[in-house]
C-alpha positions as CSV (number, residue, x, y, z in Angstrom):
1,X,-4.5,-24.1,26.6
2,X,-4.3,-25.1,22.4
3,X,-2.8,-22.3,19.8
4,X,-4.5,-22.7,15.9
5,X,-1.3,-23.9,14.8
6,X,-1.0,-27.0,17.7
7,X,0.9,-25.6,20.3
8,X,0.2,-26.0,24.0
9,X,0.4,-23.0,26.7
10,X,0.0,-23.2,29.7
11,X,0.0,-19.6,31.2
12,X,0.8,-19.3,35.5
13,X,-2.9,-18.3,37.9
14,X,-1.3,-15.3,38.6
15,X,-1.0,-14.1,35.1
16,X,-4.8,-15.1,34.3
17,X,-6.4,-12.7,37.8
18,X,-3.8,-10.2,36.9
19,X,-3.6,-9.8,33.3
20,X,-5.6,-9.3,30.2
21,X,-7.0,-11.3,28.6
22,X,-8.0,-10.9,24.9
23,X,-10.4,-13.7,22.8
24,X,-10.4,-12.9,19.0
25,X,-12.7,-15.8,18.2
26,X,-15.5,-14.2,21.3
27,X,-17.9,-12.1,18.4
28,X,-18.8,-13.7,15.2
29,X,-17.5,-10.7,13.8
30,X,-14.0,-8.6,13.8
31,X,-12.9,-6.2,11.7
32,X,-9.5,-6.3,9.5
33,X,-7.1,-3.5,9.9
34,X,-4.7,-2.4,7.0
35,X,-2.4,0.0,5.9
36,X,-1.4,0.4,3.0
37,X,1.0,2.9,1.7
38,X,1.6,4.7,-1.5
39,X,4.7,7.4,-3.4
40,X,4.3,10.2,-2.9
41,X,4.1,10.6,-6.9
42,X,1.2,8.1,-7.5
43,X,-2.6,9.4,-7.4
44,X,-4.4,9.0,-4.4
45,X,-7.8,8.9,-5.6
46,X,-6.6,5.9,-8.1
47,X,-5.0,3.8,-5.4
48,X,-8.0,4.5,-3.2
49,X,-10.7,3.0,-5.8
50,X,-7.9,0.3,-6.3
51,X,-8.4,-1.1,-2.9
52,X,-12.5,0.2,-3.0
53,X,-12.5,-2.2,-5.9
54,X,-10.8,-4.7,-4.1
55,X,-12.6,-5.0,-1.0
56,X,-16.8,-3.8,-2.3
57,X,-16.1,-7.5,-4.9
58,X,-15.4,-10.2,-2.2
59,X,-18.4,-11.5,-1.1
60,X,-17.0,-12.3,2.6
61,X,-16.7,-8.7,3.5
62,X,-19.7,-7.3,5.3
63,X,-21.8,-4.3,3.6
64,X,-23.0,-3.3,7.8
65,X,-21.1,-2.0,9.3
66,X,-20.1,-0.4,5.8
67,X,-15.9,-0.6,5.4
68,X,-13.8,2.1,5.9
69,X,-10.8,3.5,3.3
70,X,-9.6,7.1,5.2
71,X,-6.6,8.5,4.5
72,X,-4.1,8.5,7.6
73,X,-0.8,10.5,7.1
74,X,1.2,11.7,5.1
75,X,5.0,9.9,6.2
76,X,8.8,9.5,6.0
77,X,8.7,7.6,2.6
78,X,4.6,7.4,2.0
79,X,1.2,8.7,2.2
80,X,-0.4,6.1,4.2
81,X,-3.9,5.1,4.1
82,X,-6.2,2.9,6.1
83,X,-8.4,0.3,5.7
84,X,-11.1,-1.1,7.8
85,X,-13.7,-3.4,6.3
86,X,-15.5,-6.3,8.9
87,X,-15.5,-9.6,8.4
88,X,-17.3,-13.5,10.0
89,X,-14.5,-14.2,12.2
90,X,-14.3,-17.5,10.9
91,X,-12.8,-15.9,7.6
92,X,-10.6,-12.7,9.1
93,X,-7.5,-14.6,8.2
94,X,-8.4,-15.8,4.6
95,X,-10.2,-12.5,3.6
96,X,-7.2,-10.5,5.3
97,X,-4.4,-12.5,2.7
98,X,-6.5,-12.5,0.0
99,X,-7.5,-8.6,0.0
100,X,-3.3,-7.7,1.2
101,X,-2.7,-10.4,-1.8
102,X,-5.2,-8.5,-4.3
103,X,-4.1,-4.8,-3.7
104,X,-0.3,-5.7,-4.7
105,X,-1.7,-7.2,-7.7
106,X,-4.0,-3.7,-8.3
107,X,-0.9,-1.3,-7.6
108,X,1.5,-3.6,-9.7
109,X,-1.2,-3.9,-12.6
110,X,-1.7,-0.2,-12.4
111,X,1.6,1.4,-12.0
112,X,1.1,2.3,-8.1
113,X,4.0,1.9,-6.0
114,X,4.7,0.5,-2.7
115,X,7.7,2.8,-1.2
116,X,10.3,1.3,0.9
117,X,12.5,3.7,3.5
118,X,15.7,4.5,1.7
119,X,19.2,6.3,2.7
120,X,21.1,8.1,1.0
121,X,24.3,7.7,1.7
122,X,27.0,10.6,0.4
123,X,30.9,9.7,1.4
124,X,33.7,12.8,0.7
125,X,37.7,11.8,0.0
126,X,38.8,14.3,2.4
127,X,43.0,14.2,1.9
128,X,45.5,13.9,4.3
129,X,47.4,16.8,4.8
């Protein structure tokens, strides 16, 4: 087999017969699964609306099935929500990359933070008596 980035893969027969084969190009459409995290102090509704604007203005994103934006979790460092639009399989990677870039820029332009894990370290001096 040859991969899209021109690597050649040889799969032994035993792995084919005993394993699972996932074909991501077998269907005409495919769902993009993204997870965005914003800071606890940020406006969740505003962030959600910005993401909705990004995906609703991209003509490559299918109207049926309708894209989904849903609240996922209150995580350690962020409030996370899932974004799940459907696209033609041939558009998957370009649309995914475009959504990520446009959401990042929209968040930056609207003061929505994308937090990252941080750790506070406290140092104490102990006397040696």
